[in-house]
C-alpha positions as CSV (number, residue, x, y, z in Angstrom):
1,X,-61.7,96.5,-8.6
2,X,-60.2,99.7,-7.1
3,X,-58.9,99.1,-3.6
4,X,-58.6,101.8,-0.9
5,X,-54.8,101.8,-1.2
6,X,-55.1,102.9,-4.9
7,X,-57.7,105.6,-4.0
8,X,-55.6,107.2,-1.1
9,X,-53.3,109.3,-3.3
10,X,-56.3,110.7,-5.3
11,X,-58.1,111.5,-2.1
12,X,-55.1,113.3,-0.8
13,X,-54.6,115.5,-3.9
14,X,-57.5,117.9,-3.3
15,X,-56.3,118.4,0.3
16,X,-52.8,119.1,-0.8
17,X,-54.0,121.6,-3.4
18,X,-56.4,123.3,-0.9
19,X,-53.5,123.7,1.6
20,X,-51.3,125.1,-1.1
21,X,-54.0,127.6,-2.2
22,X,-54.5,128.6,1.4
23,X,-50.8,129.1,2.0
24,X,-50.4,131.2,-1.1
25,X,-51.3,134.5,0.6
26,X,-48.8,133.9,3.3
27,X,-46.1,133.1,0.8
28,X,-46.9,136.4,-1.1
29,X,-46.9,138.4,2.2
30,X,-43.5,136.9,3.2
31,X,-42.0,137.5,-0.2
32,X,-43.2,141.1,-0.1
33,X,-41.6,141.5,3.3
34,X,-38.3,140.0,2.0
35,X,-38.2,142.3,-1.0
36,X,-37.0,145.9,-0.6
37,X,-40.4,147.5,-0.3
38,X,-40.5,151.0,1.2
39,X,-43.1,150.2,3.9
40,X,-40.8,147.6,5.6
41,X,-37.8,150.0,5.3
42,X,-39.8,152.8,6.8
43,X,-40.9,150.5,9.7
44,X,-37.3,149.5,10.3
45,X,-36.2,153.1,10.3
46,X,-39.0,153.9,12.8
47,X,-37.8,151.1,15.1
48,X,-34.2,152.3,14.8
49,X,-35.3,155.9,15.7
50,X,-37.3,154.6,18.6
51,X,-34.3,152.6,19.8
52,X,-32.2,155.8,19.6
53,X,-34.7,157.8,21.5
54,X,-34.9,155.1,24.2
55,X,-31.1,155.0,24.4
56,X,-30.9,158.8,24.8
57,X,-33.6,158.7,27.5
58,X,-31.8,155.9,29.3
59,X,-28.4,157.7,29.2
60,X,-29.8,161.0,30.6
């Protein structure tokens, strides 16, 4: 006879796999952002440029 305690891990497995599959896109996005891709570098340059412009406006 299979008790509920023996069934619990098997019932949890699909939930774990589903959550892993759902979190995969986020992991991919994060890893892309961590890599040296030009889009992120361009964004960072834009932010640095904006900071420079704001700094110049503030110092005038």
